[in-house]
C-alpha positions as CSV (number, residue, x, y, z in Angstrom):
1,M,25.7,43.2,-58.6
2,T,27.1,40.6,-60.7
3,P,25.0,37.4,-61.2
4,A,27.8,35.3,-59.6
5,V,27.5,37.4,-56.5
6,V,23.6,37.1,-56.6
7,A,23.9,33.5,-56.8
8,V,26.1,33.2,-53.8
9,I,24.0,35.6,-51.7
10,G,20.9,33.6,-52.8
11,S,22.7,30.3,-52.0
12,L,23.7,31.6,-48.6
13,L,20.2,33.0,-47.7
14,T,18.9,29.4,-48.8
15,L,21.4,27.9,-46.7
16,I,20.4,30.1,-43.6
17,G,16.7,29.4,-44.3
18,I,17.4,25.7,-44.3
19,V,19.2,26.0,-41.0
20,F,16.5,27.8,-39.5
21,T,13.9,25.5,-40.8
22,A,15.8,22.5,-39.6
23,R,16.1,24.0,-36.0
24,A,12.4,24.7,-36.0
25,T,11.4,21.3,-37.3
26,T,13.7,19.8,-34.7
27,K,12.1,21.9,-31.9
28,A,8.8,21.1,-33.2
29,A,9.4,17.4,-33.2
30,Q,10.7,17.5,-29.7
31,A,7.5,19.5,-28.6
32,T,5.4,16.9,-30.3
33,A,7.2,14.0,-28.5
34,R,6.8,15.8,-25.1
35,A,3.1,16.3,-25.9
36,N,2.8,12.7,-27.0
37,E,4.3,11.5,-23.9
38,A,2.2,13.8,-21.6
39,A,-0.9,12.4,-23.5
40,A,0.3,8.8,-22.9
41,Q,0.7,9.4,-19.3
42,A,-2.6,11.0,-18.9
43,Q,-4.2,8.1,-20.7
44,A,-2.3,5.6,-18.5
45,E,-3.1,7.2,-15.3
46,P,-6.7,6.0,-15.1
47,S,-5.8,2.5,-15.7
48,Q,-3.0,2.6,-13.3
49,R,-5.4,3.9,-10.6
50,A,-7.7,1.2,-11.5
51,A,-4.8,-1.3,-10.9
52,D,-3.8,0.3,-7.6
53,L,-7.4,0.2,-6.5
54,A,-7.8,-3.4,-7.3
55,A,-4.5,-4.2,-5.7
56,F,-5.7,-2.3,-2.5
57,K,-8.9,-4.0,-2.6
58,T,-7.3,-7.4,-2.6
59,I,-4.8,-6.5,0.3
60,R,-7.9,-5.3,2.3
61,E,-9.9,-8.4,1.7
62,D,-6.9,-10.5,2.9
63,M,-6.3,-8.3,6.0
64,Q,-10.0,-8.4,6.9
65,H,-10.0,-12.2,6.5
66,E,-7.0,-12.1,8.9
67,I,-8.8,-10.1,11.4
68,D,-11.9,-12.0,11.2
69,E,-9.8,-15.1,11.9
70,L,-8.0,-13.5,14.8
71,R,-11.4,-12.3,16.4
72,T,-12.7,-15.8,16.0
73,E,-9.6,-17.1,17.7
74,T,-9.5,-14.7,20.6
75,R,-13.2,-15.3,21.2
76,S,-12.4,-19.0,21.4
77,L,-9.4,-18.4,23.6
78,R,-11.4,-16.3,26.1
79,S,-14.2,-18.9,26.3
80,L,-11.6,-21.5,26.9
81,V,-9.9,-19.4,29.7
82,R,-13.4,-18.6,31.2
83,A,-14.3,-22.3,31.4
84,F,-11.0,-23.4,32.8
85,A,-11.2,-20.7,35.4
86,S,-14.7,-21.8,36.5
87,Y,-13.4,-25.5,36.5
88,V,-10.4,-24.6,38.6
89,H,-12.6,-22.8,40.8
90,A,-15.0,-25.7,41.4
91,L,-11.9,-27.9,42.0
92,T,-10.5,-25.6,44.6
93,G,-13.9,-25.5,46.3
94,Q,-14.0,-29.4,46.5
95,M,-10.3,-29.4,48.0
96,R,-11.4,-27.0,50.6
97,E,-14.5,-29.0,51.5
98,Q,-12.3,-31.8,51.9
99,G,-9.8,-29.9,54.2
100,I,-7.1,-29.5,51.5
101,E,-5.6,-26.2,51.0
102,P,-5.0,-25.6,47.4
103,P,-1.8,-24.2,46.2
104,A,-1.5,-20.4,45.8
105,P,-2.2,-19.3,42.3
106,P,0.5,-18.1,40.1
107,D,1.7,-14.5,40.2
108,R,0.0,-13.6,36.9
109,I,-3.4,-15.0,38.1
110,D,-3.1,-13.2,41.3
111,E,-2.3,-10.1,39.4
112,Y,-5.3,-10.4,37.2
113,N,-7.8,-11.1,40.3
114,R,-6.3,-7.8,41.8
115,T,-6.4,-5.6,38.7
116,G,-8.6,-7.2,36.2
117,V,-5.9,-6.9,33.6
């Protein structure tokens, strides 16, 4: 082989080697980037979970506060209705003692007296 042919073959083999090296380097860089992204997500997950937990606790505390307020309001309204029913019962008794027949109660009250609901 002549030195020129050897030089051309050597250059061609060098070029092929460079192409394979470039491809391998690109693939390695892509694999490294994917690994770095996965590592970043893995590191971010605990902090995201902590943020989610804090948000959940805040929402839960707000909901619990609303539930407590509703319970207090319900107890107050029940007490008021019972006091009012007792008062109306006493007035109805006084009317009957005086010979006055009180008007019939509304349908909803009659239904409650019959069913308890």
